[in-house]
C-alpha positions as CSV (number, residue, x, y, z in Angstrom):
1,M,115.3,91.0,97.1
2,E,117.2,93.1,99.7
3,K,114.9,93.6,103.4
4,N,115.2,97.6,102.8
5,G,113.9,97.3,99.2
6,I,110.9,95.1,100.2
7,R,110.1,97.3,103.1
8,A,109.6,100.4,100.9
9,I,107.2,98.5,98.5
10,E,105.4,97.4,101.7
11,D,105.9,101.4,102.4
12,I,103.9,101.9,99.4
13,G,99.9,102.1,99.9
14,L,99.1,101.3,96.6
15,V,100.1,97.5,97.4
16,G,101.3,97.5,100.3
17,I,98.9,95.4,102.8
18,N,98.5,93.3,100.1
19,V,102.1,92.5,99.8
20,R,102.7,92.5,103.4
21,L,100.6,90.0,103.7
22,W,102.0,87.6,100.9
23,R,105.2,88.0,102.4
24,Y,104.2,86.7,105.6
25,L,102.4,83.6,103.9
26,A,106.0,83.6,101.7
27,V,103.4,83.9,98.8
28,L,106.2,85.9,97.9
29,Y,109.8,86.5,98.7
30,P,109.9,83.4,100.8
31,T,113.1,82.6,102.7
32,R,114.5,79.4,104.2
33,H,112.9,79.8,107.3
34,S,109.5,81.0,105.8
35,N,109.1,79.1,102.9
36,W,106.7,76.4,105.0
37,R,104.3,78.4,105.5
38,K,102.8,78.6,102.0
39,Y,102.4,74.8,102.2
40,A,101.1,75.5,105.2
41,F,98.8,78.2,103.7
42,V,97.5,76.2,100.3
43,L,98.0,72.8,101.0
44,P,94.8,72.5,104.0
45,V,92.6,74.5,101.3
46,T,93.4,72.8,98.2
47,V,92.8,69.1,100.2
48,M,89.4,70.8,101.2
49,N,88.3,72.0,97.7
50,M,89.3,67.9,96.7
51,M,87.0,66.9,99.0
52,Q,84.3,69.8,98.5
53,F,84.7,67.9,94.7
54,V,83.6,64.5,96.0
55,Y,80.9,65.6,98.1
56,L,79.6,67.7,94.6
57,L,79.5,63.9,93.1
58,R,77.0,62.8,96.0
59,M,74.9,65.4,96.1
60,W,74.3,65.5,91.4
61,G,70.5,64.5,92.5
62,D,70.3,67.1,94.6
63,L,70.1,70.4,92.1
64,P,69.6,73.8,94.3
65,A,72.4,71.9,97.1
66,F,74.5,70.8,94.4
67,I,74.5,74.8,93.0
68,L,75.3,76.0,96.5
69,N,78.3,73.9,97.3
70,M,79.4,74.2,93.1
71,F,79.6,77.9,94.0
72,F,81.5,77.2,97.2
73,F,83.6,74.5,95.4
74,A,84.4,77.3,92.3
75,A,84.8,80.3,94.5
76,I,87.7,78.2,96.3
77,F,88.9,76.8,93.3
78,N,89.2,80.4,92.3
79,A,91.1,81.8,95.0
80,L,93.6,78.4,95.0
81,M,93.7,79.4,91.0
82,R,95.0,83.0,92.0
83,T,97.3,82.2,94.7
84,W,99.2,78.8,92.7
85,L,99.7,81.7,89.9
86,V,101.5,84.2,91.8
87,I,103.7,81.4,93.5
88,I,104.3,79.7,90.4
89,K,104.9,83.4,88.5
90,R,106.8,84.5,92.0
91,L,109.6,85.6,90.1
92,Q,108.1,88.0,87.5
93,F,105.6,89.3,89.9
94,E,109.1,90.4,92.2
95,Y,110.5,92.0,89.6
96,F,107.4,93.3,88.4
97,L,106.7,95.4,92.0
98,R,110.5,96.6,91.8
99,Q,109.3,98.8,88.9
100,V,106.5,99.4,90.4
101,L,108.8,100.7,93.6
102,V,111.3,102.4,90.8
103,L,107.9,104.4,89.1
104,F,105.9,105.4,91.9
105,H,109.1,107.2,93.3
106,S,110.4,109.1,90.3
107,F,107.3,110.4,90.3
108,R,106.8,111.0,93.8
109,G,110.0,112.8,93.6
110,A,108.9,115.6,91.3
111,S,108.7,118.8,92.7
112,D,105.2,119.7,91.8
113,E,102.4,119.7,93.9
114,R,99.6,118.7,92.0
115,E,101.6,115.4,91.1
116,R,102.2,114.7,94.7
117,K,98.4,115.3,95.6
118,I,97.8,112.9,92.7
119,L,99.7,109.8,94.0
120,Q,98.4,110.5,97.7
121,R,94.9,110.2,96.5
122,A,95.4,106.9,94.5
123,E,97.5,105.7,97.5
124,R,94.3,106.4,99.8
125,D,92.0,105.1,97.3
126,A,93.9,101.8,97.0
127,R,94.4,101.1,100.7
128,R,91.1,101.9,101.4
129,L,89.6,99.6,98.8
130,A,92.4,96.8,100.1
131,I,90.7,97.1,104.0
132,L,87.4,97.3,102.5
133,N,87.8,94.0,100.4
134,L,89.4,92.2,103.0
135,S,86.7,93.2,105.8
136,A,83.5,92.6,103.0
137,S,85.3,89.0,102.2
138,F,86.1,88.1,106.0
139,L,82.7,89.0,106.8
140,D,80.9,86.8,103.7
141,I,82.5,83.8,105.1
142,V,81.3,84.1,108.4
143,G,78.5,84.0,107.0
144,A,78.3,81.0,105.6
145,L,80.4,79.7,108.8
146,L,77.7,80.1,110.7
147,S,74.6,79.9,108.1
148,P,74.6,75.3,108.7
149,L,73.7,76.7,112.3
150,F,70.0,77.6,111.4
151,R,69.5,74.6,109.2
152,E,67.1,71.8,110.1
153,E,69.7,68.7,109.0
154,R,73.4,68.5,109.7
155,A,75.5,70.1,107.1
156,H,79.4,71.9,107.0
157,P,79.7,75.3,105.7
158,F,81.3,73.9,103.1
159,G,79.8,70.6,101.8
160,V,82.9,68.2,101.8
161,E,83.0,63.9,101.5
162,L,85.4,61.5,102.6
163,P,84.8,57.6,100.5
164,G,83.5,55.6,103.3
165,V,83.2,57.9,106.0
166,N,79.6,59.8,107.5
167,M,80.2,62.9,107.6
168,T,77.2,63.9,109.6
169,R,78.3,61.6,112.8
170,T,79.6,62.2,115.8
171,P,82.3,63.2,116.2
172,V,83.5,63.1,112.7
173,Y,81.3,66.2,111.6
174,E,82.4,68.0,114.7
175,I,86.0,67.6,114.0
176,V,85.5,68.4,110.3
177,Y,83.1,72.1,111.8
178,L,86.0,72.8,113.9
179,A,89.0,72.1,111.2
180,Q,86.8,74.8,108.8
181,L,86.3,77.1,111.5
182,P,89.6,79.1,110.3
183,T,88.7,79.5,107.0
184,P,87.2,82.8,107.1
185,L,91.0,84.3,107.7
186,L,92.5,81.4,104.8
187,L,90.8,82.5,102.4
188,S,90.0,85.9,102.7
189,M,94.0,86.1,102.8
190,M,93.8,83.6,99.6
191,Y,91.0,85.4,97.6
192,M,91.2,88.8,98.3
193,P,95.0,90.4,97.8
194,F,94.6,89.5,94.1
195,V,91.6,91.2,93.4
196,S,93.3,94.2,95.8
197,L,96.3,94.2,94.2
198,F,95.5,94.0,90.6
199,A,93.1,96.9,91.7
200,G,95.9,99.1,93.8
201,L,97.6,98.7,90.2
202,A,95.0,99.8,87.6
203,I,94.8,102.5,90.7
204,F,98.2,103.4,90.2
205,G,98.2,103.2,86.0
206,K,95.4,105.5,86.1
207,A,97.2,108.3,88.9
208,M,100.4,108.0,85.7
209,L,98.4,108.8,82.9
210,Q,96.4,112.0,85.3
211,I,100.3,113.3,86.3
212,L,101.4,113.1,81.9
213,V,98.0,114.8,81.3
214,H,98.7,117.6,84.0
215,R,102.2,117.8,82.4
216,L,100.8,117.8,78.6
217,N,98.5,120.5,80.2
218,Q,101.6,122.6,81.3
219,L,102.9,122.9,77.1
220,G,103.0,126.2,76.0
221,A,102.4,128.0,79.3
222,E,102.9,131.6,78.8
223,G,107.0,132.4,79.7
224,Q,108.5,129.1,78.4
225,S,111.5,129.1,76.1
226,E,111.1,126.6,72.4
227,E,113.9,124.9,74.2
228,D,112.2,124.2,77.4
229,R,108.9,123.2,75.7
230,Y,110.6,120.7,73.7
231,Q,112.7,119.1,76.8
232,M,109.0,119.1,78.5
233,L,107.5,117.4,75.3
234,V,110.7,114.4,75.4
235,V,110.1,113.9,78.9
236,C,106.5,113.0,78.8
237,I,107.0,110.9,75.9
238,R,109.4,109.2,78.0
239,Y,107.5,108.9,80.6
240,H,104.5,107.7,78.9
241,T,106.7,105.1,77.2
242,R,107.5,104.2,80.8
243,V,103.9,104.0,81.6
244,M,102.8,101.6,78.4
245,G,105.7,99.5,79.3
246,Y,103.7,98.9,83.2
247,V,100.5,98.0,81.6
248,S,101.8,95.8,79.2
249,Q,103.7,93.8,81.7
250,L,100.2,93.8,84.3
251,N,98.3,92.8,81.0
252,D,101.0,89.6,80.9
253,L,100.9,89.0,84.6
254,V,97.0,89.0,84.8
255,T,95.3,88.2,81.3
256,N,95.1,84.6,81.9
257,I,93.2,84.2,84.8
258,L,91.5,87.1,84.3
259,A,90.3,84.5,80.9
260,A,89.4,81.8,83.7
261,E,87.8,84.2,86.2
262,A,85.3,85.1,83.3
263,I,84.5,82.0,82.3
264,I,84.5,80.6,85.9
265,F,82.1,84.0,87.6
266,G,79.8,83.9,84.0
267,S,78.8,80.2,84.7
268,I,78.2,80.5,88.4
269,M,76.4,83.7,88.3
270,C,73.7,81.8,85.5
271,S,73.9,79.0,88.0
272,L,72.8,81.0,91.1
273,L,69.9,82.8,89.0
274,F,68.8,79.7,87.7
275,C,68.8,77.8,91.7
276,L,67.1,81.5,93.0
277,N,64.4,80.6,90.8
278,I,63.6,77.1,92.2
279,I,64.7,77.4,95.9
280,T,62.0,78.0,98.7
281,S,64.1,78.2,101.7
282,P,64.4,81.8,102.3
283,T,67.8,81.1,104.0
284,Q,68.8,79.8,100.8
285,V,67.5,82.8,99.3
286,I,69.3,85.1,101.2
287,S,72.6,82.8,100.9
288,I,72.6,83.3,97.6
289,I,71.4,86.8,97.2
290,M,74.7,87.4,99.0
291,Y,77.0,85.3,96.8
292,I,75.3,87.0,93.5
293,F,76.5,90.6,95.3
294,T,79.7,89.4,96.2
295,M,80.7,87.9,92.4
296,L,79.0,91.2,91.1
297,Y,81.6,93.0,93.5
298,V,84.6,91.4,92.7
299,L,83.7,91.6,88.7
300,Y,83.0,94.9,88.6
301,T,85.9,96.2,91.0
302,Y,88.1,94.4,88.7
303,Y,86.6,95.9,85.4
304,N,85.9,99.3,87.0
305,G,90.0,99.7,87.3
306,A,90.5,98.2,83.8
307,N,87.9,100.7,82.5
308,E,89.0,103.8,84.5
309,L,93.0,103.4,83.2
310,S,91.6,102.7,79.6
311,L,89.1,106.0,80.2
312,E,92.5,108.2,81.3
313,N,94.4,107.1,78.3
314,H,92.0,108.2,76.0
315,R,91.9,111.5,78.2
316,M,95.8,111.8,77.9
317,A,95.2,111.2,74.3
318,E,93.1,114.4,74.2
319,A,95.7,116.4,76.0
320,A,98.3,115.7,73.5
321,Y,96.2,116.5,71.0
322,N,95.2,120.0,72.9
323,V,99.1,121.0,72.5
324,P,99.3,124.3,71.0
325,W,101.3,123.1,68.6
326,Y,101.0,125.6,66.0
327,E,102.9,128.1,68.3
328,A,105.7,125.8,68.4
329,S,109.1,125.1,66.1
330,I,109.2,122.3,63.0
331,R,111.4,120.2,65.4
332,F,108.4,120.5,68.0
333,R,106.0,119.6,65.8
334,K,107.2,116.6,63.9
335,T,108.1,115.7,67.7
336,L,104.4,116.1,69.1
337,L,103.0,114.0,65.8
338,I,105.5,110.7,66.5
339,F,104.0,111.0,69.9
340,L,100.3,111.5,68.9
341,M,100.7,108.4,66.4
342,Q,101.8,106.7,69.8
343,T,98.9,107.8,71.9
344,Q,96.8,106.4,69.7
345,H,98.2,102.6,70.5
346,P,95.6,101.1,73.2
347,M,96.6,101.4,76.6
348,E,94.5,98.2,78.1
349,I,94.2,95.2,80.3
350,R,92.5,92.4,78.2
351,V,90.5,89.2,79.1
352,G,92.7,86.6,77.7
353,N,94.7,89.0,75.2
354,V,91.0,89.5,73.3
355,Y,88.5,91.1,74.5
356,P,89.5,95.0,76.2
357,M,88.9,95.0,79.8
358,T,86.1,97.7,80.1
359,L,82.4,98.5,82.0
360,A,80.8,97.2,78.4
361,M,82.3,94.0,78.7
362,F,81.3,93.4,82.2
363,Q,78.2,94.4,81.2
364,S,78.3,92.2,78.4
365,L,79.2,89.0,81.0
366,L,76.4,89.9,82.6
367,N,74.3,89.9,79.7
368,A,75.4,86.4,78.4
369,S,75.3,85.0,82.1
370,Y,71.1,86.3,82.1
371,S,70.7,84.9,78.8
372,Y,71.5,81.4,80.1
373,F,69.7,81.7,83.0
374,T,66.8,82.5,81.0
375,M,67.4,80.2,78.3
376,L,67.9,77.5,81.5
377,R,64.8,78.2,83.0
378,G,62.6,77.9,79.8
379,V,63.9,74.1,79.4
380,T,63.1,73.2,82.7
381,N,59.3,75.0,82.5
382,T,58.6,73.1,79.4
């Protein structure tokens, strides 16, 4: 893709921060001179994740420590899974971002002031969310990096192990600790851009539907001729078809990773709640509560964005239903009827192409995690 096209995508507040980060790291839009960066970025974290797995095998007998380190292993594995997904599906992501650019400029070029304000608000919300996510992730990992300083025994922020090597002996302990110092920056750039990109794209989908609702509400306004009204309806149908294609492509890109994350987050949430029930260390209690809220925030960001998109689709269908068809010609009525049938098609993101991604699904996931937690607690207390 040409540099001007890439810069145009980066200038869109909906995705600009995340695309800029991924382009710098050569996850997206790699060049001959920058392609090495993605390997320098991903491979060290991949090696650390493997060392975490070896450490988990050693910690099998200590349940609280095992669960805490399982959380770190799963979180970093999840970040790697997201990043590798984007690298493997790079061409699909780049093609989709080009479609986003075309759609964005087609709406921003409209003469209607309200439509421009809807897009500006969507850009502002997505940009703020991306900055908040990166900042919160960075501070969260810094907290994890500093937590070993408050322990009595020697421990690394992210427990790692190499067979035959004593990781707590000087100078191995200090070398590994120093090697983990860049993790707040690395993991923040690996973990949060995917969340923020998804949220920004969902916000854009919602904004496009809000614009469509606004256009539908203008149908039948005083002073419109029959031909003008019909042409406005045809334009609305075309835009709706494009928005449907947009949501479908977004769903195809993320549905499998969302299913994997639902399983990972549900399992880890249950484990952390169980760990909270058996530990006594105040430092570990605070750490676990912080990790639980971090996972809840990430999940809520996903599901709330998708839920808002689904709700706006329902509002759009209601706006189409409320068009004053009884004042229009037979041709208009038939076209509107076809459009009404089209609006009944659910426009939603699905987890694993099975369950709709809504706040009701988010609540069900939390309920399932809590149910498994109570079952584990009951088994251990008997």
